C-alpha positions as semicolon CSV with decimal commas, in nm:
position;residue;x (nm);y (nm);z (nm)
1;M;2,728;11,361;13,106
2;L;2,511;11,235;12,819
3;G;2,657;11,489;12,576
4;F;3,010;11,400;12,680
5;A;2,936;11,029;12,636
6;L;2,789;11,083;12,289
7;R;3,092;11,284;12,181
8;R;3,331;11,017;12,303
9;I;3,128;10,742;12,135
10;L;3,137;10,931;11,803
11;V;3,514;10,969;11,835
12;A;3,549;10,596;11,912
13;I;3,340;10,504;11,605
14;S;3,553;10,732;11,385
15;V;3,873;10,575;11,516
16;A;3,731;10,226;11,463
17;L;3,648;10,304;11,100
18;T;3,994;10,451;11,045
19;V;4,163;10,145;11,197
20;S;3,954;9,905;10,988
21;V;4,046;10,087;10,666
22;A;4,412;10,109;10,767
23;S;4,440;9,740;10,860
24;F;4,274;9,640;10,532
25;M;4,492;9,867;10,318
26;L;4,822;9,781;10,487
27;L;4,785;9,413;10,406
28;H;4,685;9,480;10,047
29;L;4,962;9,733;9,992
30;S;5,224;9,489;10,124
31;G;5,227;9,306;9,791
32;D;5,025;9,073;9,571
33;L;4,828;8,857;9,814
34;A;4,747;8,598;9,548
35;T;5,117;8,546;9,475
36;A;5,195;8,521;9,844
37;I;4,917;8,265;9,898
38;A;5,014;8,056;9,595
39;G;5,383;8,043;9,681
40;P;5,697;8,113;9,478
41;E;5,662;7,804;9,256
42;A;5,303;7,867;9,144
43;T;5,221;7,925;8,780
44;S;5,041;8,231;8,650
45;E;4,725;8,024;8,595
46;Q;4,728;7,909;8,957
47;I;4,780;8,264;9,079
48;A;4,491;8,385;8,865
49;A;4,265;8,110;8,999
50;I;4,351;8,201;9,360
51;R;4,285;8,566;9,284
52;V;3,936;8,481;9,157
53;Q;3,871;8,233;9,442
54;H;3,940;8,489;9,715
55;G;3,786;8,784;9,533
56;L;4,120;8,958;9,487
57;D;4,030;9,041;9,126
58;Q;3,766;9,288;9,247
59;P;3,837;9,661;9,306
60;L;3,971;9,745;9,652
61;V;3,653;9,934;9,742
62;V;3,442;9,626;9,667
63;Q;3,683;9,401;9,857
64;F;3,678;9,629;10,160
65;G;3,299;9,656;10,157
66;S;3,260;9,279;10,146
67;W;3,520;9,225;10,419
68;A;3,374;9,495;10,646
69;W;3,018;9,362;10,605
70;H;3,123;9,012;10,701
71;A;3,342;9,144;10,986
72;L;3,038;9,324;11,133
73;H;2,875;8,981;11,154
74;F;3,191;8,831;11,313
75;D;3,270;8,644;10,993
76;F;3,639;8,684;10,910
77;G;3,651;8,409;10,650
78;R;3,858;8,092;10,663
79;S;4,224;8,056;10,746
80;F;4,461;7,976;10,459
81;Y;4,669;7,747;10,681
82;F;4,448;7,617;10,963
83;P;4,149;7,403;10,849
84;E;3,887;7,609;11,036
85;P;3,716;7,951;11,030
86;V;3,912;8,249;11,159
87;T;3,642;8,324;11,419
88;D;3,690;7,980;11,576
89;L;4,066;8,034;11,586
90;L;4,027;8,368;11,763
91;A;3,774;8,225;12,008
92;S;4,010;7,943;12,105
93;R;4,314;8,168;12,151
94;M;4,152;8,480;12,301
95;P;4,109;8,345;12,660
96;V;4,484;8,285;12,691
97;T;4,573;8,641;12,583
98;L;4,301;8,798;12,800
99;T;4,410;8,595;13,102
100;L;4,771;8,698;13,051
101;G;4,676;9,064;13,007
102;I;4,452;9,076;13,315
103;I;4,711;8,910;13,541
104;A;4,989;9,130;13,402
105;L;4,783;9,445;13,459
106;A;4,705;9,335;13,815
107;V;5,076;9,278;13,878
108;A;5,162;9,621;13,738
109;L;4,897;9,803;13,943
110;L;4,965;9,616;14,268
111;V;5,334;9,707;14,246
112;A;5,328;10,048;14,076
113;I;5,057;10,227;14,275
114;P;5,201;10,156;14,625
115;L;5,548;10,232;14,491
116;G;5,429;10,564;14,348
117;V;5,257;10,655;14,674
118;L;5,569;10,578;14,878
119;A;5,790;10,769;14,633
120;A;5,569;11,077;14,667
121;F;5,532;11,053;15,044
122;Y;5,908;11,012;15,093
123;R;6,007;11,256;14,822
124;D;6,380;11,309;14,759
125;T;6,476;11,021;14,988
126;W;6,638;10,689;14,907
127;I;6,289;10,536;14,874
128;D;6,197;10,788;14,605
129;R;6,526;10,738;14,420
130;T;6,494;10,358;14,438
131;A;6,140;10,371;14,300
132;L;6,253;10,595;14,012
133;A;6,546;10,362;13,941
134;V;6,311;10,062;13,925
135;S;6,088;10,261;13,691
136;V;6,372;10,357;13,458
137;L;6,502;10,001;13,454
138;G;6,161;9,863;13,365
139;Q;6,123;10,109;13,079
140;A;6,471;10,048;12,938
141;M;6,477;9,668;12,969
142;P;6,343;9,475;12,667
143;S;6,051;9,255;12,769
144;F;6,182;8,950;12,584
145;W;6,521;8,977;12,760
146;F;6,352;9,010;13,097
147;G;6,135;8,709;13,017
148;L;6,439;8,499;12,925
149;T;6,608;8,610;13,247
150;L;6,306;8,498;13,449
151;I;6,313;8,162;13,272
152;M;6,682;8,114;13,352
153;I;6,634;8,199;13,721
154;F;6,298;8,050;13,817
155;S;6,259;7,769;13,562
156;V;6,607;7,645;13,474
157;N;6,802;7,709;13,794
158;L;6,541;7,703;14,073
159;R;6,284;7,489;13,888
160;W;5,996;7,658;14,066
161;L;5,783;7,739;13,761
162;P;5,733;7,582;13,416
163;V;5,913;7,720;13,113
164;S;5,633;7,716;12,857
165;G;5,275;7,619;12,784
166;N;4,944;7,725;12,939
167;A;4,830;7,407;13,116
168;S;4,787;7,565;13,463
169;W;4,803;7,896;13,648
170;K;5,175;7,844;13,710
171;N;5,241;7,891;13,338
172;F;5,110;8,249;13,357
173;V;5,323;8,367;13,650
174;L;5,649;8,444;13,469
175;P;5,495;8,587;13,149
176;A;5,258;8,803;13,357
177;V;5,551;8,941;13,559
178;A;5,751;9,009;13,242
179;L;5,458;9,181;13,072
180;G;5,346;9,366;13,385
181;Y;5,694;9,503;13,453
182;Y;5,682;9,664;13,109
183;A;5,367;9,861;13,205
184;M;5,468;9,938;13,564
185;P;5,696;10,245;13,505
186;A;5,428;10,462;13,345
187;V;5,174;10,380;13,618
188;M;5,428;10,440;13,894
189;R;5,539;10,778;13,761
190;L;5,182;10,896;13,704
191;T;5,083;10,789;14,057
192;R;5,386;10,964;14,203
193;N;5,322;11,288;14,015
194;G;4,953;11,282;14,104
195;M;5,029;11,223;14,471
196;L;5,283;11,505;14,477
197;E;5,025;11,742;14,331
198;V;4,752;11,630;14,571
199;L;4,972;11,632;14,881
200;S;5,064;11,995;14,816
201;S;4,701;12,105;14,773
202;D;4,510;12,321;15,020
203;Y;4,256;12,060;15,131
204;V;4,531;11,815;15,224
205;R;4,709;12,082;15,428
206;T;4,375;12,156;15,597
207;A;4,325;11,788;15,676
208;R;4,671;11,773;15,831
209;A;4,604;12,089;16,032
210;K;4,290;11,929;16,175
211;G;4,506;11,651;16,317
212;L;4,399;11,362;16,093
213;A;4,623;11,059;16,099
214;P;4,885;11,055;15,820
215;R;4,746;10,726;15,687
216;K;4,397;10,874;15,650
217;V;4,535;11,184;15,481
218;L;4,742;10,974;15,245
219;I;4,470;10,728;15,144
220;R;4,138;10,906;15,191
221;H;4,239;11,251;15,065
222;G;4,550;11,180;14,861
223;L;4,527;10,849;14,678
224;R;4,153;10,881;14,617
225;N;4,209;11,188;14,398
226;A;4,548;11,098;14,254
227;V;4,430;10,761;14,121
228;I;4,175;10,911;13,876
229;P;4,421;10,957;13,585
230;V;4,568;10,613;13,657
231;I;4,235;10,459;13,552
232;A;4,269;10,590;13,197
233;L;4,633;10,491;13,183
234;A;4,552;10,140;13,307
235;A;4,304;10,094;13,022
236;V;4,559;10,215;12,769
237;Q;4,829;9,992;12,915
238;F;4,595;9,692;12,904
239;G;4,543;9,755;12,534
240;F;4,918;9,781;12,484
241;M;4,962;9,453;12,671
242;L;4,717;9,271;12,446
243;G;4,889;9,406;12,137
244;G;5,240;9,356;12,270
245;S;5,182;9,009;12,407
246;I;5,313;8,860;12,081
247;V;5,671;8,878;12,209
248;I;5,594;8,737;12,554
249;E;5,374;8,462;12,415
250;A;5,649;8,365;12,171
251;V;5,909;8,354;12,451
252;F;5,692;8,141;12,682
253;S;5,513;7,944;12,405
254;L;5,167;8,053;12,518
255;Q;4,902;7,961;12,263
256;G;4,730;8,298;12,256
257;L;4,653;8,563;11,997
258;G;5,011;8,686;11,997
259;Q;5,149;8,344;11,912
260;L;4,875;8,299;11,651
261;A;4,966;8,632;11,493
262;W;5,332;8,531;11,478
263;E;5,248;8,199;11,313
264;S;5,006;8,362;11,068
265;I;5,255;8,627;10,959
266;A;5,519;8,360;10,896
267;R;5,272;8,154;10,690
268;N;5,113;8,443;10,497
269;D;4,778;8,364;10,656
270;F;4,635;8,708;10,580
271;P;4,273;8,660;10,698
272;V;4,396;8,565;11,045
273;V;4,643;8,857;11,064
274;Q;4,377;9,101;10,950
275;A;4,124;8,971;11,202
276;I;4,371;8,984;11,493
277;V;4,469;9,342;11,412
278;L;4,105;9,447;11,392
279;V;3,994;9,265;11,709
280;L;4,282;9,398;11,921
281;A;4,225;9,750;11,789
282;M;3,853;9,731;11,874
283;I;3,933;9,609;12,225
284;Y;4,179;9,896;12,271
285;I;3,923;10,151;12,150
286;A;3,654;10,007;12,378
287;L;3,886;10,017;12,680
288;T;3,985;10,377;12,609
289;L;3,621;10,478;12,574
290;A;3,529;10,305;12,900
291;A;3,818;10,477;13,079
292;D;3,712;10,820;12,949
293;L;3,354;10,768;13,062
294;L;3,461;10,641;13,404
295;N;3,697;10,936;13,451
296;A;3,420;11,178;13,358
297;L;3,192;11,008;13,607
298;L;3,450;11,037;13,885
299;D;3,565;11,390;13,797
300;P;3,286;11,623;13,672
301;R;3,545;11,880;13,557
302;L;3,638;11,654;13,265
303;R;3,287;11,673;13,118
304;A;3,351;12,031;13,012
């Protein structure tokens, strides 16, 4: 187990280094940052002064080394637009995005896993076909359109839930459902396929032959083994939710990292954009690593 963990940690570190280099280079290859910061009406002298002020006159290797060193100490510089350090901005917006992601993941798992189990248990019946139809619809429907539909039904017409903001738990219900429905199809299909494989295995047939109740066979012998790959997928989907929350947060006006990223891109606030990309990527890598280690702990065959 220790060797497997060390190998996975080395892979995670390599991916983290690659992501940090890629996020740094993509912003610098998008154009002249000094010109973008100064604005279209700035003179050449003003652009040159901004380039010196932000260290943009240094070679890219030197710029990356300085940025990476400060990032390791959680110092992402100061925002070009907001009058505060980037770290403070991220700290104030992160709880909203994490809350939205956790609730959305819980919604996806609470709906997708039972639906996948029922679809596998009642294979080739109307229950199975309905579950697959719900899965296909969730995968094909754009999340922003589904969010707007929820607003029209539950906020405008029924007036049960607020349209925007993050003042109370009610503000997270609709965006969590919209974001969770986006992740539900993959979890449901994986649960269904895993249950189908487990239910056709020899030890399940033996348990049925011994006269165990169908519920015990389904949960104790079936779901317990079929849910192992769902753990890794849930971690990956949670990372996708954090990165893809920009659309949902914009639709519901949630003041999280997604909304901050949208505002920073529109205002050419490059330090904030760079920090958000790096932080979300590190969270995704950490979640994937944790899922791999947990899967290896639950299933010794994966350690090989």
